[in-house]
C-alpha positions as CSV (number, residue, x, y, z in Angstrom):
1,M,0.0,0.0,0.0
2,T,1.5,3.3,-1.1
3,D,1.6,5.8,1.8
4,V,0.0,9.2,1.7
5,T,2.2,12.0,0.2
6,L,1.9,15.7,-0.3
7,A,1.5,16.2,-4.0
8,Q,1.7,20.0,-4.0
9,S,0.9,23.1,-2.0
10,G,0.5,26.8,-2.6
11,S,0.0,30.0,-0.6
12,N,-1.3,33.6,-1.0
13,N,-1.9,36.7,1.2
14,G,-3.8,39.9,1.1
15,T,-5.6,42.6,3.0
16,T,-9.1,42.5,1.6
17,S,-11.8,39.9,1.2
18,P,-12.0,37.3,-0.2
19,A,-9.1,35.0,0.9
20,T,-7.8,32.7,-1.7
21,P,-4.7,30.4,-1.7
22,G,-4.0,30.8,-5.5
23,S,-5.0,28.3,-8.1
24,L,-3.6,24.8,-8.2
25,T,-4.3,22.2,-10.9
26,L,-5.6,19.2,-8.8
27,T,-5.8,15.6,-9.7
28,A,-9.3,14.2,-9.6
29,G,-10.0,12.0,-6.6
30,N,-7.4,13.6,-4.3
31,L,-8.1,15.4,-1.0
32,A,-7.5,19.2,-0.9
33,V,-7.2,21.1,2.3
34,F,-7.6,24.9,2.5
35,I,-6.4,26.8,5.6
36,V,-6.7,30.6,6.2
37,I,-5.7,32.9,9.1
38,V,-7.0,36.4,9.2
39,A,-6.3,39.4,11.4
40,G,-8.5,42.4,12.1
41,T,-11.4,43.3,14.3
42,S,-13.9,40.4,14.9
43,P,-12.8,38.8,11.6
44,T,-15.0,35.9,10.3
45,I,-14.2,33.2,7.7
46,A,-16.9,31.8,5.4
47,T,-16.8,28.3,4.0
48,P,-15.9,28.4,0.3
49,A,-18.5,27.2,-2.2
50,S,-18.4,23.3,-2.7
51,W,-16.0,22.9,0.3
52,T,-16.7,21.5,3.7
53,L,-15.8,23.1,7.0
54,V,-13.4,21.1,9.1
55,R,-13.0,23.5,12.1
56,K,-12.6,27.2,12.7
57,T,-12.1,29.6,15.6
58,E,-13.2,33.2,15.2
59,Q,-11.9,35.5,17.9
60,A,-11.7,39.3,18.6
61,S,-8.5,40.0,16.7
62,R,-7.7,36.9,14.7
63,S,-9.4,33.9,13.3
64,L,-8.3,30.5,11.8
65,G,-10.2,28.1,9.6
66,M,-9.6,24.8,7.9
67,F,-11.8,23.4,5.0
68,M,-11.7,20.2,2.9
69,L,-12.6,19.1,-0.6
70,A,-12.5,15.3,-0.7
71,N,-12.6,13.3,-4.0
72,N,-12.2,16.6,-5.9
73,A,-13.2,16.7,-9.6
74,G,-9.8,17.8,-10.8
75,G,-8.5,20.8,-12.7
76,A,-7.7,24.3,-11.7
77,T,-9.0,25.0,-8.2
78,N,-8.8,28.2,-6.2
79,P,-11.3,28.3,-3.2
80,S,-12.5,31.7,-2.2
81,S,-13.5,32.5,1.4
82,T,-15.5,35.7,2.1
83,L,-14.1,37.5,5.2
84,G,-16.3,39.5,7.5
85,G,-15.5,42.1,10.2
86,T,-12.7,44.5,9.7
87,V,-9.8,42.8,7.9
88,T,-6.2,44.0,8.2
89,G,-4.5,41.0,6.6
90,W,-4.8,37.3,5.8
91,Y,-2.6,34.4,4.8
92,A,-4.0,31.2,3.0
93,I,-2.6,27.9,1.9
94,M,-3.9,24.9,0.0
95,L,-2.5,21.3,0.2
96,E,-3.2,18.3,-2.1
97,F,-2.9,14.7,-0.9
98,P,-3.1,11.6,-3.2
99,Q,-3.7,8.1,-1.9
100,T,-6.9,9.3,-0.2
101,G,-9.5,7.9,-2.7
102,A,-13.2,8.4,-3.4
103,N,-14.2,7.4,0.1
104,C,-12.0,9.8,1.9
105,G,-13.7,11.6,4.7
106,L,-13.1,13.5,7.9
107,Q,-12.8,11.1,10.8
108,G,-12.5,13.8,13.5
109,S,-11.1,17.2,14.4
110,A,-10.3,19.5,17.3
111,V,-9.8,23.2,17.7
112,A,-8.3,25.4,20.4
113,F,-7.8,29.1,21.2
114,A,-5.7,29.8,24.2
115,T,-3.0,31.7,26.0
116,D,-1.7,28.6,27.6
117,N,2.1,28.1,27.8
118,P,2.9,25.4,26.9
119,I,-0.1,25.0,24.7
120,S,-2.2,21.9,25.4
121,N,-2.0,19.0,23.0
122,I,-5.3,19.1,21.1
123,F,-4.9,15.4,20.2
124,G,-4.9,14.5,23.9
125,N,-8.6,14.3,24.3
126,Q,-8.9,11.2,22.2
127,K,-9.5,8.2,24.4
128,V,-9.2,5.3,22.0
129,Q,-6.6,4.0,19.6
130,T,-6.4,5.3,16.1
131,I,-7.5,3.1,13.2
132,P,-4.8,2.3,10.6
133,N,-3.9,4.7,7.8
134,L,-5.1,8.1,8.9
135,L,-3.8,11.3,7.6
136,F,-3.2,13.8,10.4
137,I,-3.0,17.6,9.9
138,Y,-2.0,20.1,12.6
139,T,-2.0,23.8,12.0
140,I,-1.2,26.6,14.5
141,G,-1.4,30.4,14.0
142,A,-0.6,33.5,15.9
143,Q,0.3,37.2,15.6
144,N,3.6,37.7,13.7
145,T,5.2,39.3,16.8
146,N,4.7,36.3,19.0
147,T,7.4,33.7,19.4
148,I,6.1,30.1,18.8
149,S,8.2,27.0,19.4
150,T,6.4,23.9,18.0
151,V,7.8,20.5,18.6
152,L,5.9,17.6,17.1
153,S,6.3,14.2,18.6
154,G,8.1,12.4,15.7
155,T,7.2,8.8,16.1
156,A,5.5,9.2,19.4
157,G,1.8,8.4,19.0
158,L,2.4,7.0,15.5
159,N,3.7,3.7,14.3
160,S,7.4,3.2,14.3
161,G,9.0,4.9,11.3
162,E,6.4,7.6,10.7
163,T,7.2,11.2,11.5
164,W,5.6,14.6,11.2
165,S,6.5,16.6,8.1
166,S,8.2,19.9,8.2
167,S,5.9,22.9,8.2
168,V,4.2,23.3,4.8
169,Q,4.0,26.8,3.3
170,D,5.4,28.1,6.6
171,T,5.3,31.8,7.3
172,S,6.4,33.8,10.4
173,N,5.2,37.2,9.1
174,S,2.6,37.6,6.4
175,Q,0.1,40.4,6.7
176,G,0.7,40.4,10.4
177,N,0.1,36.6,10.8
178,Q,2.2,33.5,11.2
179,L,1.0,30.0,10.3
180,H,2.7,26.6,10.7
181,T,1.1,23.5,9.2
182,Y,2.3,19.9,9.6
183,W,1.0,16.5,8.4
184,A,1.7,12.8,9.1
185,S,0.3,9.4,8.1
186,N,0.3,6.2,10.0
187,L,0.7,3.9,7.0
188,A,-0.9,0.5,6.5
189,K,-0.3,-0.7,10.0
190,G,-2.4,-1.6,13.0
191,P,-4.0,0.7,15.5
192,G,-1.8,3.1,17.4
193,S,-2.0,5.8,20.0
194,W,-2.7,9.4,19.1
195,P,0.1,11.8,18.0
196,T,1.1,14.7,20.2
197,N,2.4,18.2,19.9
198,T,4.4,20.3,22.3
199,T,4.1,24.0,21.7
200,T,5.1,27.1,23.6
201,I,4.2,30.8,23.0
202,D,5.6,33.8,24.7
203,A,3.6,35.6,27.4
204,G,0.6,37.5,26.2
205,G,0.4,35.6,22.9
206,F,-2.8,34.0,21.6
207,S,-2.6,30.6,19.8
208,Y,-5.1,29.3,17.3
209,E,-4.9,25.6,16.7
210,I,-6.7,23.0,14.5
211,G,-6.0,19.3,14.3
212,A,-7.8,17.0,11.9
213,W,-7.6,13.4,10.8
214,F,-8.9,11.8,7.6
215,N,-9.2,8.3,6.4
216,T,-7.2,7.2,3.3
217,T,-7.5,4.4,0.8
218,A,-6.1,1.9,3.2
219,S,-8.2,3.0,6.2
220,Q,-10.6,0.7,7.9
221,P,-9.7,-2.5,6.0
222,S,-12.5,-4.8,5.3
223,I,-12.6,-8.1,7.1
224,G,-13.8,-11.2,5.2
225,A,-17.0,-12.8,6.3
226,P,-16.8,-16.2,8.1
227,T,-16.7,-19.2,5.8
228,G,-19.2,-21.1,7.9
229,G,-19.7,-22.8,11.2
230,K,-20.8,-21.5,14.5
231,S,-19.0,-19.1,16.8
232,G,-17.4,-20.4,20.0
233,L,-19.7,-20.8,23.0
234,Y,-18.6,-19.6,26.5
235,V,-18.3,-22.4,29.1
236,P,-16.9,-21.9,32.6
237,N,-13.3,-20.6,32.5
238,Q,-12.9,-21.1,28.8
239,Y,-14.4,-20.7,25.3
240,Q,-15.4,-23.7,23.2
241,G,-13.7,-23.9,19.9
242,M,-15.2,-23.2,16.5
243,T,-17.5,-25.9,15.1
244,G,-18.2,-26.5,11.5
245,G,-16.1,-25.2,8.6
């Protein structure tokens, strides 16, 4: 099973609505993810036409949103998000992932807005093991003058040999914003624990975080139906074996 890869990515920035990441020519069937951070006064972020909201946090001076387009139709694609409130600057990126397939979908997500230092791990609330072959995306934004130190857990929380990517379309100062986005895949292996992130931000800084996980072509493998016979029956201190065949 071929692992998930990042086919391409692009970015754009501006000071007026709408926010767009710039056009990319996508391959039909792939997953596209659009992320935008916007600064201003009570800024809002609208879901682009034909896209699906993953998560967003809209706050007094800055907002962050993530959107998805699964099993896209292919061709030139440039999502457009209408921004509300008073906008002083935005930064937007788009990412394309193959090996996701027609049945790709959002399995779960988490969002956080905080001044915590260190910033809490937004994957930490998950109480069960992951299923095989998830694509994880983690993005964190802040004001450009804040100092952010993001350490992702490498192989911790993922199967041995898988690591987080470096930040995709990373920016530390674009229209007053900074944005750092990472991804990882847990391959065609068995269930594992959840990934983690360790992030710090300087005093007085606000952090905006979104984490999401998507199934890929190898996710949730089917299990063949029994060929016949009856399931084992419980008897004291043991299980009877299978009967039939």
